[in-house]
DOVO-241463 format. One record per residue (C-alpha): residue number from 1; chain; x, z, y. Coordinates in nm, 3 decimals, always signed. Example, Ala and Ser with C-alpha at 12.3 -4.5 7.8 and 13.67 -1.06 7.14 Angstrom:
2
+-----+--------+---------+---------+---------+
: num : cadena :      c1 :      c3 :      c2 :
+-----+--------+---------+---------+---------+
:   1 :      A :  +1.230 :  +0.780 :  -0.450 :
:   2 :      A :  +1.367 :  +0.714 :  -0.106 :
+-----+--------+---------+---------+---------+
//
This chain:
353
+-----+--------+---------+---------+---------+
: num : cadena :      c1 :      c3 :      c2 :
+-----+--------+---------+---------+---------+
:   1 :      A :  +4.039 :  +0.513 : -14.270 :
:   2 :      A :  +4.062 :  +0.172 : -14.428 :
:   3 :      A :  +4.437 :  +0.167 : -14.392 :
:   4 :      A :  +4.441 :  +0.215 : -14.765 :
:   5 :      A :  +4.478 :  -0.117 : -14.943 :
:   6 :      A :  +4.130 :  -0.243 : -15.018 :
:   7 :      A :  +4.095 :  -0.431 : -15.341 :
:   8 :      A :  +3.902 :  -0.734 : -15.225 :
:   9 :      A :  +3.644 :  -0.859 : -15.468 :
:  10 :      A :  +3.558 :  -0.532 : -15.639 :
:  11 :      A :  +3.186 :  -0.509 : -15.593 :
:  12 :      A :  +2.875 :  -0.391 : -15.767 :
:  13 :      A :  +2.584 :  -0.616 : -15.849 :
:  14 :      A :  +2.245 :  -0.498 : -15.961 :
:  15 :      A :  +2.111 :  -0.699 : -16.250 :
:  16 :      A :  +1.809 :  -0.693 : -16.476 :
:  17 :      A :  +1.807 :  -0.570 : -16.833 :
:  18 :      A :  +1.858 :  -0.923 : -16.964 :
:  19 :      A :  +2.140 :  -1.038 : -17.191 :
:  20 :      A :  +2.482 :  -1.094 : -17.034 :
:  21 :      A :  +2.832 :  -1.173 : -17.159 :
:  22 :      A :  +3.004 :  -0.875 : -16.996 :
:  23 :      A :  +3.077 :  -0.549 : -17.171 :
:  24 :      A :  +2.792 :  -0.300 : -17.170 :
:  25 :      A :  +2.761 :  +0.076 : -17.168 :
:  26 :      A :  +2.451 :  +0.289 : -17.159 :
:  27 :      A :  +2.469 :  +0.592 : -16.935 :
:  28 :      A :  +2.227 :  +0.876 : -16.992 :
:  29 :      A :  +2.221 :  +1.249 : -17.026 :
:  30 :      A :  +2.415 :  +1.248 : -17.354 :
:  31 :      A :  +2.792 :  +1.246 : -17.331 :
:  32 :      A :  +2.829 :  +1.032 : -17.644 :
:  33 :      A :  +2.660 :  +0.733 : -17.479 :
:  34 :      A :  +2.967 :  +0.622 : -17.285 :
:  35 :      A :  +3.130 :  +0.388 : -17.536 :
:  36 :      A :  +3.146 :  +0.015 : -17.453 :
:  37 :      A :  +2.871 :  -0.186 : -17.621 :
:  38 :      A :  +2.816 :  -0.561 : -17.653 :
:  39 :      A :  +2.500 :  -0.566 : -17.864 :
:  40 :      A :  +2.216 :  -0.637 : -17.619 :
:  41 :      A :  +1.945 :  -0.517 : -17.857 :
:  42 :      A :  +2.129 :  -0.190 : -17.915 :
:  43 :      A :  +2.168 :  -0.135 : -17.541 :
:  44 :      A :  +1.800 :  -0.203 : -17.484 :
:  45 :      A :  +1.693 :  +0.038 : -17.757 :
:  46 :      A :  +1.919 :  +0.313 : -17.629 :
:  47 :      A :  +1.796 :  +0.260 : -17.274 :
:  48 :      A :  +1.439 :  +0.313 : -17.392 :
:  49 :      A :  +1.539 :  +0.649 : -17.537 :
:  50 :      A :  +1.633 :  +0.779 : -17.191 :
:  51 :      A :  +1.419 :  +0.980 : -16.952 :
:  52 :      A :  +1.052 :  +0.880 : -16.990 :
:  53 :      A :  +0.980 :  +0.888 : -16.615 :
:  54 :      A :  +1.298 :  +0.704 : -16.528 :
:  55 :      A :  +1.309 :  +0.326 : -16.526 :
:  56 :      A :  +1.640 :  +0.210 : -16.681 :
:  57 :      A :  +1.857 :  +0.022 : -16.436 :
:  58 :      A :  +2.171 :  -0.185 : -16.485 :
:  59 :      A :  +2.454 :  -0.255 : -16.244 :
:  60 :      A :  +2.756 :  -0.477 : -16.296 :
:  61 :      A :  +3.105 :  -0.369 : -16.200 :
:  62 :      A :  +3.259 :  -0.700 : -16.094 :
:  63 :      A :  +3.617 :  -0.633 : -16.200 :
:  64 :      A :  +3.711 :  -0.993 : -16.278 :
:  65 :      A :  +3.718 :  -1.111 : -15.917 :
:  66 :      A :  +3.990 :  -0.860 : -15.831 :
:  67 :      A :  +4.180 :  -0.905 : -16.154 :
:  68 :      A :  +4.111 :  -0.545 : -16.251 :
:  69 :      A :  +3.962 :  -0.633 : -16.588 :
:  70 :      A :  +3.653 :  -0.771 : -16.757 :
:  71 :      A :  +3.316 :  -0.731 : -16.588 :
:  72 :      A :  +3.128 :  -0.430 : -16.717 :
:  73 :      A :  +2.761 :  -0.345 : -16.709 :
:  74 :      A :  +2.640 :  +0.012 : -16.668 :
:  75 :      A :  +2.284 :  +0.088 : -16.775 :
:  76 :      A :  +2.143 :  +0.411 : -16.636 :
:  77 :      A :  +1.873 :  +0.580 : -16.842 :
:  78 :      A :  +1.863 :  +0.883 : -16.614 :
:  79 :      A :  +1.978 :  +0.958 : -16.262 :
:  80 :      A :  +2.333 :  +1.095 : -16.225 :
:  81 :      A :  +2.327 :  +1.465 : -16.152 :
:  82 :      A :  +2.678 :  +1.538 : -16.020 :
:  83 :      A :  +2.801 :  +1.297 : -15.755 :
:  84 :      A :  +3.139 :  +1.304 : -15.584 :
:  85 :      A :  +3.146 :  +1.112 : -15.254 :
:  86 :      A :  +3.451 :  +1.009 : -15.053 :
:  87 :      A :  +3.385 :  +1.022 : -14.680 :
:  88 :      A :  +3.092 :  +1.088 : -14.451 :
:  89 :      A :  +2.977 :  +0.727 : -14.462 :
:  90 :      A :  +2.941 :  +0.755 : -14.841 :
:  91 :      A :  +2.766 :  +1.092 : -14.855 :
:  92 :      A :  +2.532 :  +0.980 : -14.574 :
:  93 :      A :  +2.363 :  +0.740 : -14.817 :
:  94 :      A :  +2.264 :  +1.038 : -15.030 :
:  95 :      A :  +2.165 :  +1.264 : -14.743 :
:  96 :      A :  +1.949 :  +0.989 : -14.597 :
:  97 :      A :  +1.777 :  +0.947 : -14.935 :
:  98 :      A :  +1.719 :  +1.320 : -14.980 :
:  99 :      A :  +1.966 :  +1.340 : -15.270 :
: 100 :      A :  +2.178 :  +1.631 : -15.148 :
: 101 :      A :  +2.103 :  +1.826 : -15.468 :
: 102 :      A :  +2.291 :  +1.558 : -15.661 :
: 103 :      A :  +2.617 :  +1.610 : -15.469 :
: 104 :      A :  +2.876 :  +1.808 : -15.665 :
: 105 :      A :  +3.140 :  +1.766 : -15.396 :
: 106 :      A :  +3.256 :  +1.541 : -15.115 :
: 107 :      A :  +3.517 :  +1.481 : -14.849 :
: 108 :      A :  +3.442 :  +1.408 : -14.485 :
: 109 :      A :  +3.740 :  +1.175 : -14.464 :
: 110 :      A :  +3.915 :  +1.073 : -14.144 :
: 111 :      A :  +3.604 :  +0.918 : -13.988 :
: 112 :      A :  +3.363 :  +1.204 : -13.936 :
: 113 :      A :  +2.997 :  +1.134 : -13.877 :
: 114 :      A :  +2.942 :  +1.305 : -13.543 :
: 115 :      A :  +2.616 :  +1.123 : -13.465 :
: 116 :      A :  +2.364 :  +1.155 : -13.747 :
: 117 :      A :  +2.193 :  +1.489 : -13.792 :
: 118 :      A :  +2.187 :  +1.584 : -14.159 :
: 119 :      A :  +2.152 :  +1.965 : -14.178 :
: 120 :      A :  +2.210 :  +1.955 : -14.554 :
: 121 :      A :  +2.568 :  +1.838 : -14.496 :
: 122 :      A :  +2.680 :  +2.190 : -14.404 :
: 123 :      A :  +2.555 :  +2.321 : -14.738 :
: 124 :      A :  +2.750 :  +2.074 : -14.949 :
: 125 :      A :  +3.069 :  +2.154 : -15.137 :
: 126 :      A :  +3.353 :  +2.013 : -14.925 :
: 127 :      A :  +3.648 :  +1.942 : -15.154 :
: 128 :      A :  +3.921 :  +1.894 : -14.892 :
: 129 :      A :  +3.972 :  +1.976 : -14.523 :
: 130 :      A :  +3.831 :  +1.738 : -14.261 :
: 131 :      A :  +4.052 :  +1.436 : -14.210 :
: 132 :      A :  +4.147 :  +1.398 : -14.575 :
: 133 :      A :  +4.010 :  +1.147 : -14.823 :
: 134 :      A :  +3.951 :  +1.194 : -15.193 :
: 135 :      A :  +4.279 :  +1.022 : -15.273 :
: 136 :      A :  +4.445 :  +1.351 : -15.170 :
: 137 :      A :  +4.261 :  +1.540 : -15.444 :
: 138 :      A :  +4.409 :  +1.586 : -15.789 :
: 139 :      A :  +4.242 :  +1.462 : -16.102 :
: 140 :      A :  +4.210 :  +1.823 : -16.212 :
: 141 :      A :  +4.016 :  +1.903 : -15.895 :
: 142 :      A :  +3.778 :  +1.617 : -15.962 :
: 143 :      A :  +3.725 :  +1.700 : -16.329 :
: 144 :      A :  +3.655 :  +2.063 : -16.239 :
: 145 :      A :  +3.345 :  +1.941 : -16.055 :
: 146 :      A :  +3.216 :  +1.781 : -16.378 :
: 147 :      A :  +3.105 :  +1.463 : -16.198 :
: 148 :      A :  +2.910 :  +1.182 : -16.359 :
: 149 :      A :  +2.915 :  +0.946 : -16.058 :
: 150 :      A :  +3.177 :  +0.875 : -15.791 :
: 151 :      A :  +3.131 :  +0.666 : -15.476 :
: 152 :      A :  +3.408 :  +0.544 : -15.249 :
: 153 :      A :  +3.608 :  +0.252 : -15.115 :
: 154 :      A :  +3.754 :  +0.014 : -15.373 :
: 155 :      A :  +4.100 :  +0.158 : -15.317 :
: 156 :      A :  +3.979 :  +0.495 : -15.445 :
: 157 :      A :  +3.949 :  +0.337 : -15.789 :
: 158 :      A :  +4.290 :  +0.171 : -15.794 :
: 159 :      A :  +4.548 :  +0.264 : -16.055 :
: 160 :      A :  +4.725 :  +0.488 : -15.803 :
: 161 :      A :  +4.413 :  +0.702 : -15.757 :
: 162 :      A :  +4.114 :  +0.731 : -15.991 :
: 163 :      A :  +4.116 :  +0.407 : -16.185 :
: 164 :      A :  +3.800 :  +0.260 : -16.330 :
: 165 :      A :  +3.942 :  +0.318 : -16.677 :
: 166 :      A :  +4.015 :  +0.685 : -16.598 :
: 167 :      A :  +3.666 :  +0.731 : -16.457 :
: 168 :      A :  +3.494 :  +0.579 : -16.758 :
: 169 :      A :  +3.705 :  +0.778 : -17.004 :
: 170 :      A :  +3.591 :  +1.093 : -16.825 :
: 171 :      A :  +3.224 :  +0.993 : -16.819 :
: 172 :      A :  +3.228 :  +0.915 : -16.447 :
: 173 :      A :  +3.056 :  +0.602 : -16.321 :
: 174 :      A :  +3.248 :  +0.448 : -16.029 :
: 175 :      A :  +3.045 :  +0.289 : -15.749 :
: 176 :      A :  +3.206 :  +0.071 : -15.482 :
: 177 :      A :  +2.937 :  -0.009 : -15.223 :
: 178 :      A :  +2.848 :  -0.368 : -15.142 :
: 179 :      A :  +2.915 :  -0.279 : -14.780 :
: 180 :      A :  +3.286 :  -0.220 : -14.854 :
: 181 :      A :  +3.348 :  -0.590 : -14.912 :
: 182 :      A :  +3.552 :  -0.790 : -14.661 :
: 183 :      A :  +3.256 :  -1.029 : -14.646 :
: 184 :      A :  +2.988 :  -0.761 : -14.609 :
: 185 :      A :  +2.697 :  -0.782 : -14.367 :
: 186 :      A :  +2.403 :  -0.552 : -14.297 :
: 187 :      A :  +2.232 :  -0.722 : -14.591 :
: 188 :      A :  +2.488 :  -0.549 : -14.811 :
: 189 :      A :  +2.399 :  -0.211 : -14.665 :
: 190 :      A :  +2.040 :  -0.286 : -14.764 :
: 191 :      A :  +2.161 :  -0.376 : -15.114 :
: 192 :      A :  +2.339 :  -0.042 : -15.141 :
: 193 :      A :  +2.019 :  +0.139 : -15.049 :
: 194 :      A :  +1.824 :  -0.065 : -15.301 :
: 195 :      A :  +2.080 :  -0.008 : -15.577 :
: 196 :      A :  +2.115 :  +0.365 : -15.514 :
: 197 :      A :  +1.739 :  +0.391 : -15.484 :
: 198 :      A :  +1.702 :  +0.248 : -15.834 :
: 199 :      A :  +1.987 :  +0.449 : -15.985 :
: 200 :      A :  +1.855 :  +0.778 : -15.848 :
: 201 :      A :  +1.484 :  +0.702 : -15.883 :
: 202 :      A :  +1.396 :  +0.699 : -15.511 :
: 203 :      A :  +1.310 :  +0.332 : -15.462 :
: 204 :      A :  +1.012 :  +0.391 : -15.232 :
: 205 :      A :  +1.215 :  +0.599 : -14.990 :
: 206 :      A :  +1.506 :  +0.354 : -15.006 :
: 207 :      A :  +1.270 :  +0.069 : -14.917 :
: 208 :      A :  +1.135 :  +0.265 : -14.620 :
: 209 :      A :  +1.485 :  +0.337 : -14.494 :
: 210 :      A :  +1.582 :  -0.029 : -14.520 :
: 211 :      A :  +1.269 :  -0.139 : -14.338 :
: 212 :      A :  +1.336 :  +0.111 : -14.059 :
: 213 :      A :  +1.688 :  -0.031 : -14.016 :
: 214 :      A :  +1.555 :  -0.386 : -14.008 :
: 215 :      A :  +1.294 :  -0.289 : -13.748 :
: 216 :      A :  +1.560 :  -0.131 : -13.526 :
: 217 :      A :  +1.777 :  -0.442 : -13.541 :
: 218 :      A :  +1.481 :  -0.672 : -13.482 :
: 219 :      A :  +1.395 :  -0.476 : -13.167 :
: 220 :      A :  +1.754 :  -0.520 : -13.048 :
: 221 :      A :  +1.737 :  -0.895 : -13.107 :
: 222 :      A :  +1.412 :  -0.927 : -12.912 :
: 223 :      A :  +1.551 :  -0.721 : -12.625 :
: 224 :      A :  +1.873 :  -0.921 : -12.598 :
: 225 :      A :  +1.717 :  -1.263 : -12.637 :
: 226 :      A :  +1.855 :  -1.588 : -12.777 :
: 227 :      A :  +2.086 :  -1.664 : -12.483 :
: 228 :      A :  +2.296 :  -1.354 : -12.553 :
: 229 :      A :  +2.359 :  -1.459 : -12.912 :
: 230 :      A :  +2.453 :  -1.811 : -12.801 :
: 231 :      A :  +2.723 :  -1.672 : -12.572 :
: 232 :      A :  +2.821 :  -1.322 : -12.696 :
: 233 :      A :  +3.070 :  -1.097 : -12.521 :
: 234 :      A :  +3.416 :  -1.094 : -12.677 :
: 235 :      A :  +3.504 :  -0.754 : -12.825 :
: 236 :      A :  +3.833 :  -0.591 : -12.912 :
: 237 :      A :  +3.772 :  -0.309 : -13.158 :
: 238 :      A :  +4.032 :  -0.036 : -13.126 :
: 239 :      A :  +4.035 :  +0.175 : -13.437 :
: 240 :      A :  +4.382 :  +0.327 : -13.416 :
: 241 :      A :  +4.753 :  +0.254 : -13.395 :
: 242 :      A :  +5.009 :  +0.263 : -13.114 :
: 243 :      A :  +5.286 :  +0.031 : -13.233 :
: 244 :      A :  +5.018 :  -0.221 : -13.335 :
: 245 :      A :  +4.638 :  -0.196 : -13.328 :
: 246 :      A :  +4.428 :  -0.154 : -13.640 :
: 247 :      A :  +4.113 :  -0.351 : -13.562 :
: 248 :      A :  +3.788 :  -0.491 : -13.701 :
: 249 :      A :  +3.759 :  -0.862 : -13.773 :
: 250 :      A :  +3.479 :  -0.972 : -14.005 :
: 251 :      A :  +3.297 :  -0.776 : -14.275 :
: 252 :      A :  +3.045 :  -0.508 : -14.190 :
: 253 :      A :  +3.190 :  -0.411 : -13.849 :
: 254 :      A :  +3.213 :  -0.776 : -13.748 :
: 255 :      A :  +2.852 :  -0.839 : -13.848 :
: 256 :      A :  +2.730 :  -0.528 : -13.667 :
: 257 :      A :  +2.905 :  -0.641 : -13.350 :
: 258 :      A :  +2.742 :  -0.984 : -13.380 :
: 259 :      A :  +2.398 :  -0.825 : -13.415 :
: 260 :      A :  +2.472 :  -0.626 : -13.099 :
: 261 :      A :  +2.548 :  -0.945 : -12.906 :
: 262 :      A :  +2.924 :  -0.943 : -12.939 :
: 263 :      A :  +3.199 :  -1.121 : -13.129 :
: 264 :      A :  +3.527 :  -0.969 : -13.242 :
: 265 :      A :  +3.824 :  -1.138 : -13.078 :
: 266 :      A :  +3.975 :  -1.143 : -13.428 :
: 267 :      A :  +3.673 :  -1.295 : -13.597 :
: 268 :      A :  +3.901 :  -1.578 : -13.712 :
: 269 :      A :  +4.088 :  -1.339 : -13.943 :
: 270 :      A :  +3.929 :  -1.373 : -14.286 :
: 271 :      A :  +3.892 :  -1.004 : -14.372 :
: 272 :      A :  +3.720 :  -0.692 : -14.250 :
: 273 :      A :  +4.019 :  -0.515 : -14.099 :
: 274 :      A :  +4.367 :  -0.618 : -13.987 :
: 275 :      A :  +4.670 :  -0.508 : -13.785 :
: 276 :      A :  +4.757 :  -0.786 : -13.539 :
: 277 :      A :  +5.003 :  -0.745 : -13.251 :
: 278 :      A :  +4.934 :  -0.617 : -12.901 :
: 279 :      A :  +5.052 :  -0.954 : -12.774 :
: 280 :      A :  +4.763 :  -1.118 : -12.961 :
: 281 :      A :  +4.517 :  -0.877 : -12.799 :
: 282 :      A :  +4.653 :  -0.965 : -12.455 :
: 283 :      A :  +4.632 :  -1.338 : -12.529 :
: 284 :      A :  +4.264 :  -1.306 : -12.625 :
: 285 :      A :  +4.180 :  -1.082 : -12.325 :
: 286 :      A :  +3.843 :  -0.938 : -12.443 :
: 287 :      A :  +3.535 :  -0.889 : -12.228 :
: 288 :      A :  +3.488 :  -0.538 : -12.366 :
: 289 :      A :  +3.675 :  -0.286 : -12.579 :
: 290 :      A :  +3.501 :  -0.083 : -12.848 :
: 291 :      A :  +3.677 :  +0.238 : -12.952 :
: 292 :      A :  +3.594 :  +0.371 : -13.297 :
: 293 :      A :  +3.549 :  +0.745 : -13.267 :
: 294 :      A :  +3.691 :  +0.943 : -13.560 :
: 295 :      A :  +3.617 :  +1.296 : -13.444 :
: 296 :      A :  +3.555 :  +1.312 : -13.070 :
: 297 :      A :  +3.883 :  +1.129 : -13.001 :
: 298 :      A :  +3.739 :  +0.853 : -12.781 :
: 299 :      A :  +3.878 :  +0.994 : -12.456 :
: 300 :      A :  +4.232 :  +1.023 : -12.594 :
: 301 :      A :  +4.220 :  +0.664 : -12.721 :
: 302 :      A :  +4.080 :  +0.546 : -12.389 :
: 303 :      A :  +4.365 :  +0.711 : -12.199 :
: 304 :      A :  +4.613 :  +0.541 : -12.431 :
: 305 :      A :  +4.460 :  +0.199 : -12.364 :
: 306 :      A :  +4.462 :  +0.263 : -11.989 :
: 307 :      A :  +4.834 :  +0.344 : -11.990 :
: 308 :      A :  +4.968 :  +0.125 : -12.271 :
: 309 :      A :  +5.186 :  -0.151 : -12.123 :
: 310 :      A :  +5.003 :  -0.417 : -12.323 :
: 311 :      A :  +4.643 :  -0.315 : -12.255 :
: 312 :      A :  +4.640 :  -0.153 : -11.910 :
: 313 :      A :  +4.597 :  -0.490 : -11.739 :
: 314 :      A :  +4.327 :  -0.629 : -11.967 :
: 315 :      A :  +4.005 :  -0.733 : -11.790 :
: 316 :      A :  +3.803 :  -0.488 : -11.997 :
: 317 :      A :  +4.027 :  -0.200 : -11.891 :
: 318 :      A :  +4.033 :  -0.293 : -11.523 :
: 319 :      A :  +3.655 :  -0.338 : -11.518 :
: 320 :      A :  +3.593 :  -0.013 : -11.705 :
: 321 :      A :  +3.421 :  -0.185 : -11.995 :
: 322 :      A :  +3.552 :  +0.048 : -12.262 :
: 323 :      A :  +3.285 :  +0.179 : -12.498 :
: 324 :      A :  +3.271 :  +0.366 : -12.828 :
: 325 :      A :  +3.086 :  +0.385 : -13.157 :
: 326 :      A :  +3.098 :  +0.628 : -13.448 :
: 327 :      A :  +3.363 :  +0.505 : -13.690 :
: 328 :      A :  +3.165 :  +0.626 : -13.990 :
: 329 :      A :  +2.859 :  +0.424 : -13.888 :
: 330 :      A :  +3.072 :  +0.113 : -13.832 :
: 331 :      A :  +3.170 :  +0.113 : -14.200 :
: 332 :      A :  +2.816 :  +0.051 : -14.322 :
: 333 :      A :  +2.595 :  +0.352 : -14.382 :
: 334 :      A :  +2.283 :  +0.540 : -14.278 :
: 335 :      A :  +2.354 :  +0.517 : -13.906 :
: 336 :      A :  +2.461 :  +0.153 : -13.887 :
: 337 :      A :  +2.138 :  +0.014 : -13.740 :
: 338 :      A :  +2.137 :  +0.279 : -13.468 :
: 339 :      A :  +2.504 :  +0.202 : -13.400 :
: 340 :      A :  +2.408 :  -0.162 : -13.345 :
: 341 :      A :  +2.148 :  -0.055 : -13.092 :
: 342 :      A :  +2.399 :  +0.171 : -12.917 :
: 343 :      A :  +2.655 :  -0.109 : -12.892 :
: 344 :      A :  +2.394 :  -0.349 : -12.754 :
: 345 :      A :  +2.296 :  -0.092 : -12.491 :
: 346 :      A :  +2.661 :  -0.057 : -12.388 :
: 347 :      A :  +2.735 :  -0.430 : -12.389 :
: 348 :      A :  +2.416 :  -0.523 : -12.202 :
: 349 :      A :  +2.291 :  -0.218 : -12.008 :
: 350 :      A :  +2.069 :  -0.428 : -11.780 :
: 351 :      A :  +1.870 :  -0.551 : -12.080 :
: 352 :      A :  +1.769 :  -0.197 : -12.173 :
: 353 :      A :  +1.659 :  -0.068 : -11.832 :
+-----+--------+---------+---------+---------+
//
């Protein structure tokens, strides 16, 4: 999953068509429109020559914060037609927005979405076997798909995989979701929906999806009540690892847990994911344990925690307070709001009777 090194700070910001100091490129249906441009008037004129029914939209690749280069603006004058997505949580954005016809290929990744029912998923072109991420694909495999848009974790676009420079040279627009940031919250999931809605011309549907997520979370808040949020249950998130646990701290999983009335026992670690020691888990003795399910592996992970010398005597284990959530949903995607509701129901069953 996120054991790949995540390049903190690489994010995408939607901006208006106003002047800006960063480099600019106009992306449309013509292959010769991919050169870097700095003349604002020229960009504006070229954007107007795009699809008549499509409203030009600009995003900013914030490369400076990660030291990956100068910020670059991408102006879309038509919706990308051939998307490559890395992982179920990424392709779920498109399936939820009815954009399956835009998918040229995808990987399911290690964290399979075993919760959300998207029948169109089975019809998509799966590039690699389940359990593998796009980083295992060759550049030749990717180019054979003739993609014009690629979505994945920041690490996918590192120099060791498909660098931003490589993508742009091959007319592929890289997109690193807001929700991949170490500081992400559910608000960033909403931003991803809004941004993708504009890029692919489905803003009305994107707005409806966001509102539905907000409504679900608001219902959870009302059901739990203020007292729960004042004194949340402490949660140890067990993603994977036997020698040391890979766990959620802040970022999108941390925020989702907070919205469900919990608080990660490693909330003091200033990043989304980390690998602390088992001794630290024991010292923090969580109220509950949340297993992240990759592909129906919850029971195996539960058995490990019940027999592991470090965790078998934890309060949560002795009291049987071991729960699970879909790993894909916990990364920020179409099912995240429902995952928050599911966690809340597990943490506070009496509140939902």
